[in-house]
Every structure is written in structure tokens, then in C-alpha cells.
C-alpha positions, 0 to 999 in steps of 0.5 A: 360248714369247712366240710361241707364247702369241701364236698361242694368243690369236690362235686364242682371238680368232679362236674369238671372232670366229666366235661374235659372228658366229653368236650376237652378234645374240642377246645382251641389252643388259645384264647381268649374263651367265652364262659357263658353261664359261668356259676361258680367258676371251677371250669373257667378258673381250671382251664387257665389253671392247666391250659393257660388259655384266657377265659371271659366268665360271662353270667347273670349273677356272681356266682364265683367260688374261684377264679375271676368274677363274671362280666355281669350281663342281662337279657340281650345282646352280649357286650363284646365285638364280633368274633371276639373269641377263639371259642364260646362255652354254654354249660347246662345254662340254655334251660334258663334263658327266655330266648334261647334260640337269641343266646345262641345266636349272640354267642355265634355273633361274638366267637370266630370259632366253634360254640361248645354247647352241653346240655341234658335232654331227655327222651322218655317220660322217665328221663323227663321226670329224672330230669326234673329232679335233677334240676330241682336239686342242681339249681334251687336246693345247691343254691340256697344251701350254697348260699346257707353254708356262705359258698357263694358270695352273700350277694349273690341272686338266684337266676336258674329258673328253669324254663324249658326241658329238652329233647334232642329235636328241641334242642338241634331246632334251636342251634338250627334256628341260631344259624348253627350246624353240629359238626360233632356230638358226644353223649353220656348215658344217665338213664339206660337206653338214652332216656336221658343224656348229658349232650355235647355239641360242637357247633360251627356257623352253618355257611 
């Protein structure tokens, strides 16, 4: 079990490495930073440890493994005042909420700086099929194996019910509907020909 837990930690740290490489230059120099959909807490803990940023993890279920436990939320308004945060992070979480436009709008309301969004997007049938398999492995399989070996808290509940698989245009429509615009974009190819990419967007409030 200990070896399996170490393997899970290594996977999550590698994921953090990739995120830092992709969007690290967009991060603010000061907090507080909202980590919306903080999951296991590895990225939040890393920002606090390496960059000295105050990060507030937020999620619908407590699955944290490292760092502080998340502020637990439900659908609807976030429990923070307007402009509380210097930036907001939404990493691989926009496939789950019933109202993604509303989630983006709420993140924008409580954030006075950039909203940093990272989401997997597909543009071909192959990309779509690969994304569905990838999503199943990263959500259902990963969660229940993690719970079986005691990697996540025993009271953690499964909340990652995938509701949508985005194309680039679909993701952009939600961004625009939330009153945001894309200031910068960085993509990491998962499959050739942009069939499947991990898309990083630095969003700002539309003037």
C-alpha cells in the first residue's frame, strides 16, 4: 500500500510539474489565490511551498492528501466577497458542474485578477474517444483505487460526474457567456494534429 501511495504522489507531482510549465508565468506574485476544484491539494501545497502564495483550496468534496483541507461548497454562489482573490485556478474541473458558465462567472466575481483555466479539449473523433477513456481513468478508476488504498480521506465522496467533453469552440462559448475574454493561450498536445490538447487559458474580465 505504501508503494502504491508513493506512486500516486509521483503522478500528482508530475501533473503539477506540467501545470507549472504551462501556466506558471501567469500566476500572481501575491495572494490569496482561489484553487477551485483543488482535488488532492498537490498544486495548492506546491504554490504555498515554492512561491509563498496563500492559496485557498475549494471543492465539493474533501479529497485532499496534502496541504490544508478545502472549503466545501455546493452549486451556486461562492462563499466569498467580490474581488477577494488575486487570481483563480480552475484546473480540469469544468467538465463536472451542471452550469459551467455560472461557475466561470462566480470565479470572475470573487477574483480581481486573472482566471487561469486548464481543460482538455478535443477536435476529432479520435480525440473525443481518447478523452472519454482518459477521463474515466482519471476520475472513476483513480478515485476508487485511491479510496481502496487509503490515499484519499475515508469520508471522501465521488463528485466527478463528467457532464461534457469540450471542443475549443464550446469552451470559448462558455468563457464569453461568463463575461470573460481570453488574454493568453498555451496548449500542450496529447495527440498529434491537435486531436486532443490540454488547453491553458488566461482569462480576464471583458471590458
